[in-house]
Every structure is written in C-alpha cells, then in structure tokens.
MOPAC internal coordinates of N, CA, C and O (Angstrom, degrees):
PM7 1SCF
backbone

  N    0.0000 0     0.00 0     0.00 0    0    0    0
  C    1.4539 1     0.00 0     0.00 0    1    0    0
  C    1.5018 1   105.98 1     0.00 0    2    1    0
  O    1.2310 1   121.93 1   -29.07 1    3    2    1
  N    1.3301 1   113.91 1   150.93 1    3    2    1
  C    1.4396 1   121.14 1   178.57 1    5    3    2
  C    1.5141 1   104.79 1  -142.68 1    6    5    3
  O    1.2310 1   121.31 1   -16.68 1    7    6    5
  N    1.3602 1   115.11 1   163.32 1    7    6    5
  C    1.4239 1   118.26 1   172.95 1    9    7    6
  C    1.4946 1   111.86 1   -93.00 1   10    9    7
  O    1.2310 1   122.30 1   -35.90 1   11   10    9
  N    1.3921 1   113.20 1   144.10 1   11   10    9
  C    1.4203 1   118.17 1   173.42 1   13   11   10
  C    1.5535 1   113.92 1   -48.98 1   14   13   11
  O    1.2310 1   120.96 1   -40.26 1   15   14   13
  N    1.3123 1   115.77 1   139.74 1   15   14   13
  C    1.5025 1   117.26 1  -178.80 1   17   15   14
  C    1.5213 1   109.50 1  -118.43 1   18   17   15
  O    1.2310 1   121.02 1  -153.01 1   19   18   17
  N    1.2904 1   115.65 1    26.99 1   19   18   17
  C    1.4992 1   116.10 1  -175.55 1   21   19   18
  C    1.5611 1   111.60 1   -75.29 1   22   21   19
  O    1.2310 1   120.84 1   166.59 1   23   22   21
  N    1.4290 1   116.01 1   -13.41 1   23   22   21
  C    1.4845 1   118.84 1   174.52 1   25   23   22
  C    1.4589 1   113.11 1    91.73 1   26   25   23
  O    1.2310 1   118.12 1   179.36 1   27   26   25
  N    1.3091 1   121.19 1    -0.64 1   27   26   25
  C    1.4174 1   122.25 1   177.94 1   29   27   26
  C    1.5214 1   114.09 1   -77.50 1   30   29   27
  O    1.2310 1   121.61 1   162.91 1   31   30   29
  N    1.2508 1   114.53 1   -17.09 1   31   30   29
  C    1.4861 1   119.34 1  -179.99 1   33   31   30
  C    1.5584 1   114.67 1    80.77 1   34   33   31
  O    1.2310 1   120.15 1  -167.16 1   35   34   33
  N    1.3726 1   117.32 1    12.84 1   35   34   33
  C    1.4670 1   115.05 1  -177.72 1   37   35   34
  C    1.5554 1   115.91 1   -77.02 1   38   37   35
  O    1.2310 1   119.91 1   165.56 1   39   38   37
  N    1.3429 1   117.77 1   -14.44 1   39   38   37
  C    1.3927 1   123.37 1   167.34 1   41   39   38
  C    1.4892 1   111.17 1    75.05 1   42   41   39
  O    1.2310 1   115.95 1  -158.08 1   43   42   41
  N    1.2919 1   125.30 1    21.92 1   43   42   41
  C    1.3778 1   122.15 1  -179.53 1   45   43   42
  C    1.4974 1   111.90 1   -76.02 1   46   45   43
  O    1.2310 1   118.42 1   -41.12 1   47   46   45
  N    1.3180 1   120.62 1   138.88 1   47   46   45
  C    1.4473 1   125.18 1  -176.68 1   49   47   46
  C    1.5576 1   104.89 1   -87.11 1   50   49   47
  O    1.2310 1   120.86 1   -46.21 1   51   50   49
  N    1.3494 1   115.97 1   133.79 1   51   50   49
  C    1.4427 1   118.64 1  -174.82 1   53   51   50
  C    1.5214 1   101.33 1  -117.39 1   54   53   51
  O    1.2310 1   121.85 1   -48.41 1   55   54   53
  N    1.4030 1   114.07 1   131.59 1   55   54   53
  C    1.4915 1   119.48 1   174.53 1   57   55   54
  C    1.5429 1   114.45 1   -74.03 1   58   57   55
  O    1.2310 1   119.78 1   -57.38 1   59   58   57
  N    1.2154 1   118.02 1   122.62 1   59   58   57
  C    1.5066 1   120.72 1   176.98 1   61   59   58
  C    1.5636 1   111.97 1   -99.38 1   62   61   59
  O    1.2310 1   120.48 1  -174.67 1   63   62   61
  N    1.3631 1   116.69 1     5.33 1   63   62   61
  C    1.3893 1   120.76 1   175.25 1   65   63   62
  C    1.5067 1   113.81 1   -82.98 1   66   65   63
  O    1.2310 1   121.69 1   -34.20 1   67   66   65
  N    1.3188 1   114.38 1   145.80 1   67   66   65
  C    1.4830 1   116.77 1   170.16 1   69   67   66
  C    1.5428 1   109.37 1   -98.59 1   70   69   67
  O    1.2310 1   121.10 1   -26.24 1   71   70   69
  N    1.2878 1   115.49 1   153.76 1   71   70   69
  C    1.5037 1   118.23 1  -179.12 1   73   71   70
  C    1.5373 1   108.98 1   -62.83 1   74   73   71
  O    1.2310 1   120.59 1   -28.19 1   75   74   73
  N    1.3802 1   116.48 1   151.81 1   75   74   73
  C    1.4935 1   116.61 1  -178.19 1   77   75   74
  C    1.5631 1   109.59 1   -72.81 1   78   77   75
  O    1.2310 1   123.56 1   -26.06 1   79   78   77
  N    1.3086 1   110.77 1   153.94 1   79   78   77
  C    1.5011 1   120.52 1   174.30 1   81   79   78
  C    1.5197 1   108.96 1   -68.83 1   82   81   79
  O    1.2310 1   119.12 1   -43.04 1   83   82   81
  N    1.2937 1   119.29 1   136.96 1   83   82   81
  C    1.4279 1   121.08 1   179.51 1   85   83   82
  C    1.5660 1   105.68 1  -131.26 1   86   85   83
  O    1.2310 1   120.79 1     0.40 1   87   86   85
  N    1.3852 1   116.10 1  -179.60 1   87   86   85
  C    1.3897 1   121.80 1   175.88 1   89   87   86
  C    1.5110 1   110.58 1   -69.10 1   90   89   87
  O    1.2310 1   120.43 1   157.71 1   91   90   89
  N    1.3174 1   116.78 1   -22.29 1   91   90   89
  C    1.4679 1   121.81 1   177.26 1   93   91   90
  C    1.5116 1   118.49 1   -89.51 1   94   93   91
  O    1.2310 1   121.47 1   169.60 1   95   94   93
  N    1.3906 1   114.79 1   -10.40 1   95   94   93
  C    1.4619 1   120.37 1   171.46 1   97   95   94
  C    1.4826 1   112.62 1   -57.84 1   98   97   95
  O    1.2310 1   118.86 1   -46.24 1   99   98   97
  N    1.3396 1   119.79 1   133.76 1   99   98   97
  C    1.4294 1   119.32 1   179.27 1  101   99   98
  C    1.5131 1   109.73 1   -77.62 1  102  101   99
  O    1.2310 1   121.03 1   -19.79 1  103  102  101
  N    1.2945 1   115.64 1   160.21 1  103  102  101
  C    1.4861 1   122.66 1  -178.06 1  105  103  102
  C    1.5540 1   104.53 1   -63.48 1  106  105  103
  O    1.2310 1   121.11 1   139.46 1  107  106  105
  N    1.2661 1   115.48 1   -40.54 1  107  106  105
  C    1.5330 1   122.33 1  -177.98 1  109  107  106
  C    1.6006 1   106.07 1   -60.53 1  110  109  107
  O    1.2310 1   119.15 1   136.78 1  111  110  109
  N    1.1942 1   119.22 1   -43.22 1  111  110  109
  C    1.5526 1   121.09 1  -179.45 1  113  111  110
  C    1.5858 1   106.50 1   -68.88 1  114  113  111
  O    1.2310 1   120.40 1   136.13 1  115  114  113
  N    1.2700 1   116.84 1   -43.87 1  115  114  113
  C    1.5370 1   118.88 1  -172.28 1  117  115  114
  C    1.5430 1   105.50 1   -71.16 1  118  117  115
  O    1.2310 1   117.57 1   140.74 1  119  118  117
  N    1.2413 1   122.22 1   -39.26 1  119  118  117
  C    1.5283 1   119.83 1  -170.57 1  121  119  118
  C    1.5297 1   112.74 1   -71.34 1  122  121  119
  O    1.2310 1   120.90 1   172.61 1  123  122  121
  N    1.3323 1   115.89 1    -7.39 1  123  122  121
  C    1.4963 1   121.65 1  -179.23 1  125  123  122
  C    1.5624 1   109.85 1   -85.79 1  126  125  123
  O    1.2310 1   121.34 1   171.65 1  127  126  125
  N    1.2999 1   115.05 1    -8.35 1  127  126  125
  C    1.4972 1   119.67 1   179.98 1  129  127  126
  C    1.5526 1   110.33 1   -86.10 1  130  129  127
  O    1.2310 1   120.21 1   -33.76 1  131  130  129
  N    1.2959 1   117.20 1   146.24 1  131  130  129
  C    1.4654 1   120.08 1   179.12 1  133  131  130
  C    1.5570 1   110.86 1   -53.44 1  134  133  131
  O    1.2310 1   120.18 1   -44.92 1  135  134  133
  N    1.2687 1   117.25 1   135.08 1  135  134  133
  C    1.4573 1   121.04 1   174.29 1  137  135  134
  C    1.5760 1   113.77 1    78.27 1  138  137  135
  O    1.2310 1   118.56 1   169.15 1  139  138  137
  N    1.2874 1   120.35 1   -10.85 1  139  138  137
  C    1.4496 1   120.60 1  -169.49 1  141  139  138
  C    1.5905 1   110.67 1   -73.42 1  142  141  139
  O    1.2310 1   123.41 1   139.98 1  143  142  141
  N    1.3474 1   111.08 1   -40.02 1  143  142  141
  C    1.4650 1   111.31 1   178.17 1  145  143  142
  C    1.5136 1   118.99 1   -56.59 1  146  145  143
  O    1.2310 1   121.10 1   148.13 1  147  146  145
  N    1.3604 1   115.50 1   -31.87 1  147  146  145
  C    1.4669 1   120.39 1   175.74 1  149  147  146
  C    1.5348 1   108.40 1   -66.60 1  150  149  147
  O    1.2310 1   120.51 1   138.36 1  151  150  149
  N    1.3296 1   116.64 1   -41.64 1  151  150  149
  C    1.5356 1   121.72 1   178.21 1  153  151  150
  C    1.4537 1   108.96 1   -62.36 1  154  153  151
  O    1.2310 1   120.32 1   131.11 1  155  154  153
  N    1.3150 1   117.00 1   -48.89 1  155  154  153
  C    1.5265 1   119.21 1  -177.23 1  157  155  154
  C    1.5478 1   109.35 1   -57.69 1  158  157  155
  O    1.2310 1   122.22 1   133.17 1  159  158  157
  N    1.2826 1   113.36 1   -46.83 1  159  158  157
  C    1.5034 1   117.14 1   176.63 1  161  159  158
  C    1.4373 1   118.08 1   -60.36 1  162  161  159
  O    1.2310 1   121.26 1   139.08 1  163  162  161
  N    1.3052 1   115.19 1   -40.92 1  163  162  161
  C    1.4495 1   122.65 1   177.89 1  165  163  162
  C    1.5176 1   112.48 1   -60.50 1  166  165  163
  O    1.2310 1   119.71 1   144.79 1  167  166  165
  N    1.2830 1   118.16 1   -35.21 1  167  166  165
  C    1.5174 1   124.38 1   178.70 1  169  167  166
  C    1.5528 1   110.92 1   -89.45 1  170  169  167
  O    1.2310 1   119.35 1   178.70 1  171  170  169
  N    1.3252 1   118.84 1    -1.30 1  171  170  169
  C    1.4584 1   120.63 1  -179.24 1  173  171  170
  C    1.4924 1   112.41 1    76.47 1  174  173  171
  O    1.2310 1   119.09 1  -160.00 1  175  174  173
  N    1.2397 1   119.33 1    20.00 1  175  174  173
  C    1.5156 1   122.02 1  -179.44 1  177  175  174
  C    1.4556 1   106.98 1   -82.69 1  178  177  175
  O    1.2310 1   119.84 1   -54.94 1  179  178  177
  N    1.3793 1   117.90 1   125.06 1  179  178  177
  C    1.4208 1   125.68 1   178.30 1  181  179  178
  C    1.5251 1   110.80 1   -70.95 1  182  181  179
  O    1.2310 1   118.60 1   -68.89 1  183  182  181
  N    1.2857 1   120.28 1   111.11 1  183  182  181
  C    1.4150 1   124.06 1  -177.29 1  185  183  182
  C    1.5078 1   114.07 1   -97.12 1  186  185  183
  O    1.2310 1   120.98 1  -173.48 1  187  186  185
  N    1.3357 1   115.74 1     6.52 1  187  186  185
  C    1.4256 1   119.67 1   178.73 1  189  187  186
  C    1.5236 1   108.51 1  -108.70 1  190  189  187
  O    1.2310 1   120.39 1   105.25 1  191  190  189
  N    1.4349 1   116.87 1   -74.75 1  191  190  189
  C    1.3891 1   118.24 1  -177.58 1  193  191  190
  C    1.6576 1   108.93 1   -72.06 1  194  193  191
  O    1.2310 1   120.06 1   153.76 1  195  194  193
  N    1.3454 1   117.49 1   -26.24 1  195  194  193
  C    1.4326 1   123.62 1   178.68 1  197  195  194
  C    1.4810 1   116.53 1   -80.30 1  198  197  195
  O    1.2310 1   119.73 1   179.72 1  199  198  197
  N    1.3571 1   118.13 1    -0.28 1  199  198  197
  C    1.4826 1   121.57 1  -170.97 1  201  199  198
  C    1.5072 1   111.48 1   -56.52 1  202  201  199
  O    1.2310 1   115.56 1   141.05 1  203  202  201
  N    1.2905 1   126.04 1   -38.95 1  203  202  201
  C    1.4415 1   121.70 1  -176.27 1  205  203  202
  C    1.5241 1   113.43 1   -73.10 1  206  205  203
  O    1.2310 1   120.01 1   165.72 1  207  206  205
  N    1.3138 1   117.59 1   -14.28 1  207  206  205
  C    1.5157 1   122.43 1  -178.54 1  209  207  206
  C    1.4833 1   110.43 1   -70.16 1  210  209  207
  O    1.2310 1   121.88 1   -30.45 1  211  210  209
  N    1.3899 1   114.00 1   149.55 1  211  210  209
  C    1.4530 1   117.36 1   170.85 1  213  211  210
  C    1.4365 1   108.41 1   -74.16 1  214  213  211
  O    1.2310 1   117.51 1   -26.71 1  215  214  213
  N    1.3506 1   122.34 1   153.29 1  215  214  213
  C    1.4935 1   127.83 1   174.74 1  217  215  214
  C    1.5303 1   108.53 1   -43.24 1  218  217  215
  O    1.2310 1   120.30 1   134.60 1  219  218  217
  N    1.3440 1   117.03 1   -45.40 1  219  218  217
  C    1.4534 1   123.88 1  -173.61 1  221  219  218
  C    1.5313 1   107.09 1   -56.37 1  222  221  219
  O    1.2310 1   121.44 1   132.44 1  223  222  221
  N    1.3544 1   114.85 1   -47.56 1  223  222  221
  C    1.4961 1   119.23 1  -175.00 1  225  223  222
  C    1.5370 1   109.04 1   -74.65 1  226  225  223
  O    1.2310 1   118.45 1   141.48 1  227  226  225
  N    1.2632 1   120.55 1   -38.52 1  227  226  225
  C    1.4271 1   126.73 1  -174.48 1  229  227  226
  C    1.5688 1   109.43 1   -69.95 1  230  229  227
  O    1.2310 1   122.19 1   141.45 1  231  230  229
  N    1.3258 1   113.41 1   -38.55 1  231  230  229
  C    1.5299 1   115.64 1   175.54 1  233  231  230
  C    1.5130 1   110.47 1   -70.37 1  234  233  231
  O    1.2310 1   119.14 1   140.56 1  235  234  233
  N    1.2490 1   119.25 1   -39.44 1  235  234  233
  C    1.4864 1   120.23 1   176.34 1  237  235  234
  C    1.5956 1   110.46 1   -61.29 1  238  237  235
  O    1.2310 1   121.31 1   136.00 1  239  238  237
  N    1.3346 1   115.10 1   -44.00 1  239  238  237
  C    1.4158 1   117.41 1  -176.81 1  241  239  238
  C    1.5466 1   112.95 1   -66.53 1  242  241  239
  O    1.2310 1   122.79 1   154.00 1  243  242  241
  N    1.3255 1   112.26 1   -26.00 1  243  242  241
  C    1.4473 1   117.68 1  -178.09 1  245  243  242
  C    1.5333 1   109.12 1   -93.19 1  246  245  243
  O    1.2310 1   119.34 1   177.69 1  247  246  245
  N    1.3945 1   118.87 1    -2.31 1  247  246  245
  C    1.4505 1   119.50 1  -177.04 1  249  247  246
  C    1.4328 1   115.98 1    70.23 1  250  249  247
  O    1.2310 1   120.98 1  -155.15 1  251  250  249
  N    1.3733 1   115.73 1    24.85 1  251  250  249
  C    1.5385 1   122.29 1  -179.83 1  253  251  250
  C    1.4672 1   109.03 1  -106.19 1  254  253  251
  O    1.2310 1   122.80 1   -24.79 1  255  254  253
  N    1.3310 1   112.24 1   155.21 1  255  254  253
  C    1.4642 1   122.58 1  -179.99 1  257  255  254
  C    1.6650 1   105.13 1   -77.99 1  258  257  255
  O    1.2310 1   122.25 1   -59.19 1  259  258  257
  N    1.3064 1   113.30 1   120.81 1  259  258  257
  C    1.5043 1   118.34 1   177.04 1  261  259  258
  C    1.5360 1   112.83 1   -57.57 1  262  261  259
  O    1.2310 1   122.02 1   138.56 1  263  262  261
  N    1.3318 1   113.73 1   -41.44 1  263  262  261
  C    1.5374 1   117.15 1   177.19 1  265  263  262
  C    1.4827 1   111.54 1   -58.09 1  266  265  263
  O    1.2310 1   120.86 1   135.58 1  267  266  265
  N    1.4325 1   115.96 1   -44.42 1  267  266  265
  C    1.4405 1   119.51 1  -179.50 1  269  267  266
  C    1.6490 1   112.99 1   -67.74 1  270  269  267
  O    1.2310 1   122.79 1   143.87 1  271  270  269
  N    1.2706 1   112.25 1   -36.13 1  271  270  269
  C    1.5296 1   115.08 1   177.74 1  273  271  270
  C    1.4593 1   108.52 1   -65.83 1  274  273  271
  O    1.2310 1   119.19 1   130.15 1  275  274  273
  N    1.3422 1   119.15 1   -49.85 1  275  274  273
  C    1.4634 1   121.08 1  -178.48 1  277  275  274
  C    1.5230 1   111.63 1   -65.74 1  278  277  275
  O    1.2310 1   118.20 1   147.58 1  279  278  277
  N    1.3223 1   121.03 1   -32.42 1  279  278  277
  C    1.4606 1   120.47 1   176.30 1  281  279  278
  C    1.5416 1   109.02 1   -68.64 1  282  281  279
  O    1.2310 1   121.63 1   138.35 1  283  282  281
  N    1.3238 1   114.48 1   -41.65 1  283  282  281
  C    1.5139 1   114.14 1  -178.35 1  285  283  282
  C    1.5566 1   111.98 1   -70.79 1  286  285  283
  O    1.2310 1   119.28 1   148.73 1  287  286  285
  N    1.2836 1   118.97 1   -31.27 1  287  286  285
  C    1.4534 1   120.66 1   172.04 1  289  287  286
  C    1.5518 1   112.30 1   -67.99 1  290  289  287
  O    1.2310 1   121.38 1   137.95 1  291  290  289
  N    1.1951 1   114.97 1   -42.05 1  291  290  289
  C    1.5761 1   121.03 1   171.24 1  293  291  290
  C    1.4466 1   115.02 1   -54.66 1  294  293  291
  O    1.2310 1   120.81 1   140.58 1  295  294  293
  N    1.3674 1   116.06 1   -39.42 1  295  294  293
  C    1.4470 1   120.36 1   176.84 1  297  295  294
  C    1.4806 1   113.26 1   -67.68 1  298  297  295
  O    1.2310 1   117.83 1   147.29 1  299  298  297
  N    1.3395 1   121.74 1   -32.71 1  299  298  297
  C    1.4414 1   123.48 1   173.75 1  301  299  298
  C    1.5369 1   114.38 1   -67.37 1  302  301  299
  O    1.2310 1   121.68 1   151.94 1  303  302  301
  N    1.2999 1   114.39 1   -28.06 1  303  302  301
  C    1.5011 1   121.83 1   179.11 1  305  303  302
  C    1.4884 1   111.23 1   -80.96 1  306  305  303
  O    1.2310 1   120.07 1   156.03 1  307  306  305
  N    1.3597 1   117.47 1   -23.97 1  307  306  305
  C    1.4755 1   119.43 1  -177.98 1  309  307  306
  C    1.5704 1   109.65 1   -80.89 1  310  309  307
  O    1.2310 1   120.14 1   165.69 1  311  310  309
  N    1.2850 1   117.33 1   -14.31 1  311  310  309
  C    1.5572 1   120.82 1   176.92 1  313  311  310
  C    1.4555 1   109.56 1   -68.18 1  314  313  311
  O    1.2310 1   123.01 1   -35.78 1  315  314  313
  N    1.3436 1   111.83 1   144.22 1  315  314  313
  C    1.5201 1   113.05 1   176.32 1  317  315  314
  C    1.5277 1   114.24 1   -74.91 1  318  317  315
  O    1.2310 1   120.10 1   180.00 1  319  318  317

C-alpha cells in the first residue's frame, strides 16, 4: 500500500498490489505481468491464440500441470 501522491492532501491509501493469479485468470491477463511470458512459453502455453483461455484450460491444452504453472508464475511475482 502507498499513499496517494496527487498533492491534494486527502490521504487516501492506494493499493499497489495486483490480484493474485488463479486457475481462472486468463492467459491474456497473466501475460501482462513481468516475467510471465517466459513462464507461459516454457510450459508451451499459447499466449497469442490461447489468450482468452483461463490458465486452467491453457495448461490442460499444453499438457502442463496447472499447479506448476501457477507456482512458476508466482515466483516471477515474488522477484523484486
């Protein structure tokens, strides 16, 4: 969390966190995160034509373990 820096002094706290990736997150949403494109490519997940698919469906289509994909994506988000 960080404080708004617009200068008006209202002091609203603004969340800088993005929602976690889940099995229902689309490939398109996931690929926009730093490092995610490399992970998707490593698992053979189609990030172009498969973009509207949920990660659950995309992993299944690629023959990849959903748990491993989500874990690898989470590791990219944990990096500073």
